[in-house]
C-alpha positions in Angstrom: 9.3 -29.9 -2.2 12.0 -28.1 -0.3 15.6 -28.8 -1.4 18.8 -27.5 0.1 21.3 -25.8 -2.3 23.6 -28.8 -2.0 20.9 -31.0 -3.5 20.4 -28.5 -6.3 24.0 -28.1 -7.2 25.0 -29.1 -10.7 28.2 -29.0 -12.7 27.5 -26.2 -15.1 30.0 -25.4 -17.9 30.7 -22.2 -16.0 31.7 -24.1 -12.9 33.9 -26.5 -14.9 35.8 -23.6 -16.4 36.2 -21.7 -13.1 37.9 -24.7 -11.5 40.8 -24.0 -14.0 41.7 -20.9 -12.0 45.2 -21.8 -10.8 45.7 -23.0 -7.3 48.0 -20.7 -5.3 48.7 -22.4 -2.0 50.6 -19.5 -0.5 50.6 -17.8 2.9 49.8 -14.1 2.6 51.5 -12.3 5.4 50.1 -8.8 5.0 46.8 -7.1 4.0 48.6 -5.7 1.1 49.5 -9.2 -0.2 45.8 -10.2 0.2 44.7 -7.1 -1.7 47.2 -7.8 -4.5 46.2 -11.4 -4.9 42.4 -10.6 -4.7 42.8 -8.3 -7.7 44.4 -11.1 -9.7 41.9 -13.6 -8.6 38.9 -11.3 -9.4 40.2 -10.8 -12.9 40.8 -14.5 -13.4 37.2 -15.2 -12.1 35.6 -12.6 -14.4 37.6 -13.9 -17.4 36.4 -17.5 -16.7 32.7 -16.3 -16.4 33.0 -14.5 -19.8 34.3 -17.7 -21.4 31.7 -20.0 -19.7 28.7 -17.8 -20.0 29.2 -16.1 -23.4 26.5 -18.1 -25.2 24.0 -17.6 -22.4 24.8 -13.9 -22.3 24.2 -13.5 -26.0 21.0 -15.7 -25.9 19.8 -13.8 -22.8 18.8 -17.1 -21.3 20.3 -19.2 -18.4 19.9 -23.0 -18.5 20.2 -25.4 -15.6 19.1 -29.1 -15.8 15.7 -28.9 -17.6 15.0 -25.3 -16.6 15.5 -22.0 -18.5 15.4 -18.5 -17.2 15.0 -15.9 -19.9 16.4 -12.5 -19.0 16.0 -9.0 -20.4 17.9 -6.0 -19.4 18.5 -2.4 -20.3 21.4 -0.1 -19.3 20.7 3.4 -18.0 23.0 6.3 -17.3 26.8 6.7 -17.3 28.9 4.0 -15.6 30.2 5.2 -12.2 33.8 4.8 -11.4 33.0 2.0 -8.9 30.9 0.1 -11.4 27.3 -0.1 -12.4 24.2 -0.9 -10.2 22.0 -3.9 -11.0 18.3 -3.9 -10.4 16.7 -7.4 -10.5 13.0 -6.8 -11.1 10.5 -9.6 -10.6 7.2 -9.7 -12.6 3.7 -10.5 -11.5 1.3 -13.2 -12.5 1.6 -16.5 -10.7 -0.6 -19.5 -11.0 -1.6 -18.8 -14.6 -1.0 -19.9 -18.1 2.5 -19.3 -19.5 1.2 -16.6 -21.9 -0.3 -14.7 -18.9 3.0 -14.8 -17.1 4.8 -13.8 -20.3 2.7 -10.7 -20.6 3.4 -9.8 -16.9 7.1 -10.2 -17.8 6.7 -7.7 -20.7 4.9 -5.3 -18.3 7.8 -5.5 -15.8 10.3 -4.5 -18.4 8.7 -1.1 -18.6 7.6 -0.6 -15.1 10.6 1.1 -13.5 13.6 3.1 -14.8 16.7 3.8 -12.7 18.8 6.9 -13.3 21.8 4.7 -13.5 22.3 0.9 -13.7 21.4 -2.3 -15.4 17.6 -2.9 -15.0 17.1 -6.6 -15.5 13.8 -8.5 -15.6 14.0 -12.3 -15.4 11.2 -14.5 -16.7 10.3 -16.9 -13.9 11.3 -20.5 -14.5 7.9 -21.9 -13.5 4.2 -20.8 -13.9 3.1 -21.8 -10.4 2.0 -19.4 -7.6 5.5 -19.4 -6.2 6.9 -18.1 -9.5 10.1 -16.5 -8.3 11.1 -18.3 -5.1 11.0 -22.0 -5.9 14.3 -23.4 -4.5 16.1 -23.7 -7.9 15.5 -19.9 -8.5 18.2 -18.8 -6.0 21.0 -20.3 -8.2 19.7 -18.5 -11.3 19.7 -15.2 -9.4 23.3 -15.8 -8.3 24.3 -16.6 -11.9 22.6 -13.4 -13.1 24.7 -11.4 -10.7 28.0 -13.0 -11.6 27.1 -12.6 -15.4 26.4 -8.9 -15.0 29.5 -8.4 -12.9 31.6 -10.0 -15.6 29.9 -8.6 -18.8 28.4 -5.3 -17.7 30.9 -4.2 -15.0 28.3 -4.3 -12.2 29.6 -3.6 -8.7 28.5 -6.6 -6.6 27.9 -4.3 -3.7 25.2 -2.4 -5.7 22.7 -5.2 -6.5 19.1 -4.4 -5.7 15.9 -6.6 -5.6 12.4 -5.5 -6.3 9.1 -7.0 -7.5 5.4 -6.4 -8.0 2.4 -8.6 -7.0 3.7 -12.2 -7.4 7.1 -10.5 -7.9 6.5 -8.9 -4.5 5.7 -12.4 -3.1 9.2 -13.3 -4.3 10.9 -10.3 -2.7 9.3 -11.2 0.7 11.1 -14.6 0.5 14.2 -13.8 -1.4 15.2 -10.6 0.4 15.9 -12.3 3.8 17.1 -15.7 2.5 19.6 -14.1 0.1 20.2 -10.9 2.1 23.9 -11.2 1.9 23.6 -10.5 -1.9 21.5 -7.3 -1.8 22.4 -3.7 -1.2 18.6 -3.0 -0.6 15.3 -4.5 -1.6 11.7 -3.3 -2.2 8.5 -5.3 -2.1 5.5 -4.0 -4.1 2.0 -5.4 -3.6 3.0 -8.9 -2.5 1.9 -11.3 0.3 4.5 -12.2 3.0 3.2 -15.6 3.9 5.1 -16.9 6.9 8.5 -15.3 6.1 10.8 -14.4 9.0 12.3 -10.9 8.5 15.1 -11.1 11.1 17.7 -11.8 8.4 17.1 -8.3 7.0 19.2 -6.6 9.7 21.8 -5.4 7.2 19.5 -5.0 4.1 17.5 -1.8 3.8 14.0 -2.8 2.9 10.9 -1.1 1.6 7.3 -2.3 1.8 4.6 -0.9 -0.6 0.9 -1.8 -0.7 -2.3 -0.1 -1.6 -4.6 0.6 1.3 -7.5 -0.9 -0.7 -5.5 -4.0 -1.8 -7.7 -6.4 0.2 -7.3 -9.6 -1.8 -5.7 -12.2 0.4 -5.5 -9.5 3.1 -2.4 -8.1 1.5 -3.0 -4.6 2.9 -3.4 -6.0 6.5 -0.5 -8.4 6.1 1.8 -5.7 4.8 0.8 -3.3 7.5 1.5 -6.0 10.1 5.0 -6.6 8.6 5.8 -2.9 8.7 5.1 -3.1 12.4 7.4 -6.1 12.7 10.2 -4.1 11.0 9.5 -1.2 13.3 9.9 -3.5 16.3 13.1 -5.1 15.0 14.6 -1.7 14.5 13.5 -0.4 17.9 15.3 -3.4 19.5 18.4 -3.0 17.3 18.7 0.6 16.2 21.9 0.0 14.2 20.1 -2.3 11.9 16.8 -2.9 10.1 16.7 0.3 8.0 13.3 0.3 6.4 10.3 2.3 5.1 6.7 1.2 4.9 4.0 2.7 2.7 0.4 1.7 2.8 -0.8 4.0 -0.1 -4.2 5.7 0.6 -6.9 5.2 -1.9 -4.9 2.7 -4.0 -5.8 -1.0 -4.7 -3.4 -3.6 -6.2 -2.2 -1.0 -8.7 -0.5 2.0 -7.0 -0.3 4.2 -10.1 3.6 4.0 -10.0 3.8 5.8 -6.6 6.0 2.8 -5.6 8.6 4.0 -8.2 10.0 6.1 -5.4 11.7 2.9 -4.2 14.3 3.1 -7.0 16.1 6.3 -5.8 15.6 5.2 -2.2 17.4 1.9 -2.8 20.1 3.6 -4.8 21.3 5.4 -1.7 22.6 2.2 -0.2 25.5 -0.1 -0.9 26.0 -3.6 0.5 28.3 -4.0 3.5 29.5 -7.7 3.1 31.1 -7.6 6.5 28.5 -6.1 8.8 29.3 -5.7 12.5 26.4 -8.0 13.4 24.8 -10.8 11.5 21.4 -12.3 12.2 20.9 -15.5 10.1 17.6 -17.4 10.2 17.2 -20.2 7.6 14.2 -19.8 5.3 12.7 -22.3 2.8 16.0 -23.0 1.0 18.9 -24.1 3.2 22.1 -22.0 3.0 25.6 -23.1 4.0 27.0 -19.6 4.3 25.7 -16.1 5.0 27.9 -13.0 5.1 31.0 -14.1 7.1 29.4 -17.2 8.7 29.2 -20.9 7.7 27.4 -23.9 9.1 27.1 -27.7 8.5 24.4 -27.8 5.8 23.2 -31.2 7.1 22.1 -29.5 10.3 20.2 -26.7 8.7 16.4 -26.5 9.0 13.9 -23.8 8.5 14.1 -21.4 11.5 17.5 -22.4 12.7 19.4 -19.4 13.8 22.8 -17.8 14.3 23.5 -14.4 15.8 27.1 -13.2 15.9 29.0 -9.9 16.2 32.4 -8.4 15.6 34.0 -6.6 18.5 36.7 -4.8 16.6 38.1 -3.0 19.7 38.9 -6.4 21.3 39.6 -8.3 18.1 36.9 -10.7 19.0 33.9 -12.5 17.4 31.1 -12.8 19.9 28.6 -15.6 19.1 25.3 -14.6 20.8 23.2 -17.5 19.5 23.8 -20.7 17.5 21.6 -23.7 16.8 24.5 -25.7 15.2 27.2 -27.9 16.6 29.9 -26.2 14.6 30.3 -22.7 13.2 32.8 -21.4 10.7 33.9 -17.8 10.9 35.4 -16.4 7.8 37.8 -13.5 8.3 39.7 -10.7 6.6 41.6 -7.6 7.6 38.5 -5.4 7.0 36.8 -7.2 9.8 39.5 -7.7 12.4 43.3 -7.2 12.7 44.7 -10.5 11.6 48.2 -9.5 12.6 47.0 -10.0 16.2 45.4 -13.0 17.9 41.7 -13.4 17.2 39.3 -14.5 19.9 36.0 -16.3 19.4 33.6 -16.5 22.4 30.2 -18.0 23.0 28.2 -17.3 26.1 31.4 -16.1 27.9 33.3 -19.3 27.0 36.4 -18.8 24.9 36.3 -21.2 21.9 39.4 -19.9 20.1 42.3 -17.6 20.8 45.2 -17.4 18.4 46.6 -16.1 15.2 44.9 -17.1 11.9 46.6 -17.7 8.7 45.8 -15.8 5.5 46.1 -18.1 2.6 45.6 -17.6 -1.1 44.0 -21.0 -1.6 41.4 -20.1 1.0 40.5 -17.0 -1.2 40.2 -19.1 -4.3 38.2 -21.8 -2.7 35.8 -19.4 -1.0 35.3 -17.4 -4.2 34.4 -20.5 -6.1 32.1 -21.7 -3.4 30.3 -18.3 -3.1 30.7 -16.9 -6.6 31.1 -13.4 -5.0 34.4 -11.5 -4.8 33.5 -10.0 -1.5 33.4 -13.4 0.1 36.9 -14.5 -1.1 38.0 -14.7 2.6 41.7 -15.4 3.2 41.2 -16.9 6.7 38.7 -19.0 8.5 38.2 -20.7 11.8 35.7 -23.5 12.6 34.7 -23.8 16.3 32.6 -26.4 18.0 29.9 -25.1 20.3 
């Protein structure tokens, strides 16, 4: 059953507490005022997370409805000045008895070790073949990130996703459909299914598979997807950073050669405001992605938006859109909001004017996205 995030939303204790963050309905006239209020808002948000999630943090288990995701983590290295990294590492297993998947979870805890960061292995909330990418899972991963930001001082721009076998299956799906969360991702020994990889334009991505890993044609499917990434980057050289490794002589177990993914990913940080966004809906419908938003009721698997920032002309260029309306979220890191902003589609001007920076927009967008980077002070919705 495929459910959109709206259908999966629930009033968790954390959400109830976070709505107590004071409303400040104030026009912010300069980037400096935005930065000052963002710092206040970020601290209020982190404080509210600590209050709401203290019990779950101590129990190392997240609860939602009748589902529980157990989490285990270990902290490595000294904390950098800009905050820790977070590696979310998905275990293998799949369509198996709970004790089999439990053992795979135990294996994943020891499989990789970053030089710095929080290495976190979640126990999948189900025991079916789609262990890590059932629709409800996305909310749990988002809650893991916000918990680690609040309690372990993780930098939300240094969050990495990786997984082995069934965990690799999860990375194939989660990397593109949650690409706006990741600094980079690495897939190990998983099967891609029918996933569309266009959404990975701004997420560095690694593919690892043994050359002899012939079960379900994993080796052939992974090789084919490396070629897809090659073609995407050839057509758009500014995006689709990737590496593909079909490891000679190795089967489903690659003797830890894939551990090279950890330092490779660590070289990258997330850019939450990329110059170009390619957004293709996957199996779980998303209402927002980077600096774009759509009517969730119109979302369907495969619907697409492509939009770019033309900073020289203070313009947002919509190249493709499958929706009747599109919301563009804005801040001064993207365009100069002291000047009129233009939004164009197919050569047609949809908007031309000054946009208002407002503190309440920042609060509302932070609570909707649960990510400080997306606390946008301004937004414009255009009809296409």
